[in-house]
C-alpha positions as a printed NumPy array, in Angstrom:
array([[ 40.772,   2.82 ,  11.289],
       [ 38.165,   0.809,  13.261],
       [ 36.351,   4.027,  14.158],
       [ 36.336,   5.101,  10.498],
       [ 35.017,   1.752,   9.295],
       [ 32.283,   1.72 ,  11.953],
       [ 31.24 ,   5.236,  10.963],
       [ 31.199,   4.24 ,   7.317],
       [ 29.01 ,   1.233,   8.14 ],
       [ 26.486,   3.503,   9.859],
       [ 26.609,   5.825,   6.862],
       [ 25.962,   2.93 ,   4.478],
       [ 22.928,   1.782,   6.455],
       [ 21.509,   5.31 ,   6.36 ],
       [ 22.165,   5.711,   2.638],
       [ 20.561,   2.375,   1.79 ],
       [ 17.262,   3.327,   3.471],
       [ 17.175,   7.029,   2.654],
       [ 17.944,   6.745,  -1.057],
       [ 14.651,   5.03 ,  -1.827],
       [ 12.45 ,   6.369,  -4.625],
       [  8.897,   7.367,  -3.694],
       [  7.458,   4.602,  -5.899],
       [  8.433,   1.758,  -8.195],
       [ 10.684,   2.738, -11.114],
       [ 11.153,   6.21 ,  -9.61 ],
       [  7.501,   7.188, -10.117],
       [  5.546,   9.112,  -7.491],
       [  3.238,   6.765,  -5.623],
       [ -0.367,   7.646,  -4.812],
       [ -2.646,   5.454,  -2.701],
       [ -6.267,   5.224,  -3.867],
       [ -8.755,   3.584,  -1.504],
       [-12.221,   2.656,  -2.75 ],
       [-14.909,   1.883,  -0.184],
       [-17.434,  -0.251,  -1.998],
       [-19.947,  -3.084,  -1.652],
       [-21.494,  -5.738,  -3.851],
       [-24.842,  -4.803,  -2.295],
       [-24.674,  -1.265,  -3.695],
       [-26.055,  -0.751,  -7.22 ],
       [-24.025,   2.436,  -7.776],
       [-20.724,   0.748,  -6.896],
       [-19.891,  -1.259, -10.075],
       [-18.923,   1.896, -12.069],
       [-16.544,   2.836,  -9.258],
       [-15.085,  -0.686,  -9.284],
       [-14.462,  -0.26 , -13.012],
       [-12.769,   3.11 , -12.491],
       [-10.465,   1.553,  -9.889],
       [ -9.536,  -1.144, -12.404],
       [ -8.601,   1.564, -14.93 ],
       [ -6.434,   3.342, -12.35 ],
       [ -4.709,   0.044, -11.601],
       [ -3.59 ,  -0.006, -15.245],
       [ -1.384,   3.046, -14.538],
       [ -2.897,   5.636, -16.92 ],
       [ -0.855,   8.652, -15.729],
       [  2.791,   9.008, -16.713],
       [  5.146,   9.531, -13.783],
       [  2.567,   8.434, -11.224],
       [  2.144,   4.988,  -9.718],
       [ -1.449,   4.26 ,  -8.749],
       [ -1.565,   1.908,  -5.776],
       [ -5.202,   0.908,  -5.443],
       [ -7.108,  -0.852,  -2.672],
       [-10.712,  -2.056,  -2.783],
       [-12.124,  -2.095,   0.758],
       [-15.538,  -3.747,   1.009],
       [-17.738,  -2.411,   3.809],
       [-20.279,  -4.582,   5.61 ],
       [-23.168,  -2.157,   6.255],
       [-24.846,  -3.155,   2.977],
       [-25.02 ,  -6.818,   3.972],
       [-28.54 ,  -6.522,   5.39 ],
       [-29.953,  -5.518,   1.976],
       [-30.359,  -9.072,   0.684],
       [-26.791,  -9.91 ,  -0.324],
       [-23.81 , -10.554,   1.948],
       [-20.674,  -9.321,   0.224],
       [-18.144, -12.184,   0.571],
       [-15.248,  -9.709,   0.661],
       [-16.747,  -7.383,   3.267],
       [-15.599,  -6.882,   6.856],
       [-16.411,  -4.576,   9.741],
       [-12.798,  -3.395,   9.759],
       [-13.237,  -1.532,   6.462],
       [-16.529,   0.024,   7.598],
       [-14.739,   1.27 ,  10.714],
       [-11.823,   2.597,   8.689],
       [-14.203,   4.486,   6.417],
       [-16.001,   5.854,   9.475],
       [-12.758,   7.348,  10.787],
       [-12.21 ,   9.037,   7.427],
       [-15.775,  10.388,   7.454],
       [-15.29 ,  12.038,  10.844],
       [-11.86 ,  13.428,  10.001],
       [-12.974,  14.807,   6.629],
       [-16.078,  16.421,   8.09 ],
       [-18.741,  14.189,   6.512],
       [-22.087,  13.563,   8.179],
       [-21.876,   9.829,   7.439],
       [-20.025,   7.28 ,   5.273],
       [-21.337,   6.421,   1.818],
       [-20.561,   4.148,  -1.115],
       [-18.918,   4.252,  -3.487],
       [-16.335,   6.538,  -1.913],
       [-12.803,   7.048,  -3.195],
       [-10.096,   8.546,  -0.974],
       [ -6.748,   9.618,  -2.397],
       [ -3.705,   9.666,  -0.109],
       [ -5.998,   9.932,   2.907],
       [ -6.725,  13.558,   2.059],
       [ -9.198,  13.956,  -0.822],
       [-12.586,  12.215,  -0.976],
       [-15.28 ,  12.073,  -3.656],
       [-17.874,   9.797,  -5.224],
       [-15.881,   6.782,  -6.371],
       [-17.262,   6.725,  -9.905],
       [-16.468,  10.384, -10.672],
       [-13.507,  10.225, -13.075],
       [-13.179,  14.025, -13.285],
       [-12.838,  14.436,  -9.523],
       [-10.453,  11.49 ,  -9.458],
       [ -8.23 ,  13.169, -12.033],
       [ -8.208,  16.396, -10.013],
       [ -7.334,  14.618,  -6.759],
       [ -4.61 ,  12.562,  -8.413],
       [ -3.027,  15.666,  -9.969],
       [ -2.844,  17.252,  -6.515],
       [ -1.394,  14.126,  -4.959],
       [  1.294,  13.955,  -7.624],
       [  2.688,  17.301,  -6.425],
       [  2.877,  16.285,  -2.755],
       [  6.259,  15.179,  -1.312],
       [  6.545,  11.504,  -0.399],
       [  8.685,   9.274,   1.78 ],
       [ 10.328,   6.446,  -0.128],
       [  9.013,   2.956,   0.657],
       [ 10.303,  -0.363,  -0.696],
       [  9.112,  -3.962,  -0.509],
       [ 11.453,  -6.785,  -1.503],
       [ 11.908, -10.536,  -1.034],
       [  8.139, -11.04 ,  -1.321],
       [  7.3  , -14.745,  -1.369],
       [  4.807, -17.318,  -0.136],
       [  6.409, -19.354,   2.616],
       [  5.218, -22.539,   4.276],
       [  2.24 , -22.808,   6.656],
       [  0.214, -20.131,   4.85 ],
       [  2.654, -17.342,   5.648],
       [  3.601, -14.513,   3.306],
       [  7.148, -13.224,   3.671],
       [  8.468,  -9.787,   2.717],
       [ 11.13 ,  -7.239,   3.573],
       [ 10.032,  -3.633,   4.143],
       [ 12.201,  -0.542,   4.357],
       [ 11.558,   3.191,   4.2  ],
       [ 13.478,   6.403,   3.82 ],
       [ 13.759,   8.755,   6.785],
       [ 10.811,  10.84 ,   7.959],
       [ 12.14 ,  14.354,   7.439],
       [ 11.081,  17.346,   9.585],
       [  9.603,  18.968,   6.464],
       [  6.652,  16.538,   6.665],
       [  5.532,  18.244,   9.859],
       [  4.831,  15.117,  11.9  ],
       [  6.594,  13.352,  14.757],
       [  5.843,   9.895,  13.434],
       [  3.821,   7.928,  10.907],
       [  1.992,   4.612,  11.158],
       [  3.364,   1.831,   8.942],
       [  0.614,  -0.325,   7.401],
       [  0.766,  -3.463,   5.285],
       [ -2.216,  -4.779,   3.311],
       [ -2.62 ,  -8.052,   1.439],
       [ -5.077,  -7.914,  -1.452],
       [ -6.469, -10.16 ,  -4.183],
       [ -5.359,  -9.016,  -7.612],
       [ -8.68 , -10.131,  -9.094],
       [-11.983, -11.326,  -7.656],
       [-15.427, -12.044,  -9.077],
       [-18.918, -12.72 ,  -7.762],
       [-22.197, -13.805,  -9.292],
       [-24.645, -11.802,  -7.205],
       [-27.909, -13.631,  -6.543],
       [-29.831, -11.1  ,  -4.455],
       [-29.957,  -7.438,  -3.487],
       [-29.566,  -4.369,  -5.692],
       [-27.1  ,  -6.116,  -8.018],
       [-29.069,  -9.368,  -8.331],
       [-28.222, -11.249, -11.537],
       [-24.99 ,  -9.333, -12.18 ],
       [-21.481, -10.744, -12.363],
       [-19.181,  -8.296, -10.592],
       [-15.434,  -7.974, -11.021],
       [-13.049,  -6.39 ,  -8.52 ],
       [ -9.402,  -5.33 ,  -8.359],
       [ -7.052,  -5.287,  -5.357],
       [ -9.634,  -6.564,  -2.872],
       [ -8.133,  -6.154,   0.592],
       [ -8.074,  -9.363,   2.632],
       [ -6.072,  -7.999,   5.557],
       [ -4.626,  -4.689,   6.699],
       [ -2.394,  -4.37 ,   9.761],
       [ -0.207,  -1.772,  11.387],
       [  3.282,  -3.252,  11.592],
       [  5.151,  -0.401,  13.271],
       [  5.896,   3.304,  13.547],
       [  8.241,   5.478,  11.507],
       [  9.817,   8.123,  13.782],
       [ 10.926,  11.603,  12.76 ],
       [ 14.495,  11.573,  11.506],
       [ 14.566,   7.763,  11.446],
       [ 14.096,   5.018,   8.881],
       [ 12.019,   1.86 ,   9.276],
       [ 13.206,  -1.648,   8.375],
       [ 11.381,  -4.873,   9.132],
       [ 11.052,  -8.436,   7.893],
       [  7.367,  -9.293,   7.614],
       [  5.479, -12.527,   8.204],
       [  1.838, -12.165,   7.175],
       [ -0.667, -14.926,   7.873],
       [ -2.802, -16.065,   4.927],
       [ -6.111, -17.899,   4.929],
       [ -5.733, -21.62 ,   4.154],
       [ -6.081, -22.353,   0.448],
       [ -5.157, -18.821,  -0.637],
       [ -3.727, -18.634,  -4.163],
       [ -0.518, -16.694,  -3.582],
       [ -0.219, -16.034,  -7.313],
       [ -3.355, -13.871,  -7.085],
       [ -2.012, -11.632,  -4.317],
       [ -0.314,  -8.273,  -3.994],
       [  1.289,  -6.702,  -0.932],
       [  0.855,  -2.978,  -0.312],
       [  2.788,  -0.979,   2.281],
       [  1.972,   2.618,   3.144],
       [  2.818,   5.33 ,   5.649],
       [ -0.041,   7.269,   7.229],
       [ -0.215,  10.178,   9.631],
       [ -1.504,   8.993,  13.031],
       [ -5.278,   8.944,  13.569],
       [ -5.716,   8.007,   9.921],
       [ -4.443,  11.248,   8.435],
       [ -2.676,  11.904,   5.161],
       [ -0.66 ,   9.201,   3.459],
       [  2.944,  10.184,   2.787],
       [  4.326,   7.13 ,   1.026],
       [  3.28 ,   3.805,  -0.476],
       [  4.498,   0.914,  -2.565],
       [  3.282,  -2.476,  -3.769],
       [  4.657,  -5.776,  -4.99 ],
       [  2.921,  -8.699,  -6.645],
       [  3.439, -12.065,  -4.954],
       [  5.182, -14.522,  -7.266],
       [  3.604, -17.938,  -7.681],
       [  5.562, -20.996,  -6.613],
       [  7.865, -21.847,  -3.708],
       [ 10.02 , -19.287,  -1.981],
       [ 13.389, -18.535,  -3.535],
       [ 16.449, -17.274,  -1.718],
       [ 17.562, -15.247,  -4.734],
       [ 15.763, -12.041,  -3.751],
       [ 17.181, -12.138,  -0.238],
       [ 20.676, -12.72 ,  -1.615],
       [ 20.201,  -9.833,  -4.022],
       [ 19.219,  -7.532,  -1.161],
       [ 22.287,  -8.555,   0.851],
       [ 24.498,  -8.124,  -2.211],
       [ 23.058,  -4.657,  -2.828],
       [ 23.804,  -3.638,   0.753],
       [ 27.312,  -5.123,   0.644],
       [ 28.078,  -3.352,  -2.633],
       [ 26.89 ,  -0.049,  -1.213],
       [ 28.971,  -0.521,   1.942],
       [ 32.136,  -1.452,   0.025],
       [ 31.686,   1.429,  -2.401],
       [ 31.284,   3.883,   0.471],
       [ 34.368,   2.497,   2.264],
       [ 36.477,   2.881,  -0.873],
       [ 35.275,   6.445,  -1.384],
       [ 36.172,   7.381,   2.203],
       [ 39.561,   5.665,   2.206],
       [ 40.654,   6.665,  -1.302],
       [ 43.179,   9.539,  -1.446],
       [ 41.793,  12.845,  -2.679]])
């Protein structure tokens, strides 16, 4: 009986992680990255298109958007307050892998595979339709909350990386982004304009590796800048082929305002316990 119960426990753990939908509410998730800059006069239309995609315009598809502000425009009279070298470097890796002579803005990249001018709605629609048909690994974020000492807490779990994906492992990334940001630009190509942005990435880190045939589970502690308004944040987790290849799964959760609550953690434990008990009863019940 002990051997049976131990086997059932292992089965329950596997079922809990592998039965994840590819996106929230069972929709297929697609990650859209926009490389942009407040110093670029052709970027505001792309920023607006990203905002429209964030409103979930396609049935059955969950658009998970990220606005990544590059820093190579900062010498043109205006320093983008949301820019960082990290995003310029990330875009540079994409440029080399996708066979481009050099990076450019605005550039939109869908699931790490398709790239086009970020303001081109027709090309965006084509790339999104293709991404919708691609298989995905289920990813889930839960228990997202702002803890003490400027730390963001979350629980991350994924389904198994099946052999059909054709890769030995995948990098697990977590990004923290501002839901909404604005700037009154004083100089440069956009001088005098008030610019609005969606899902502006403040940090992006690799938190682990998903191995073939395995699942990934981890409790996250993400450091925030002092004074950050947690109610204006979202957390995005995604799985990417090593060396910044195709993206095979993604999810996002908005950060609730206010102090951390234990309810979500209790709910997760209850869900696991219910699954385990149900599986035990099914195994032990007479045929």
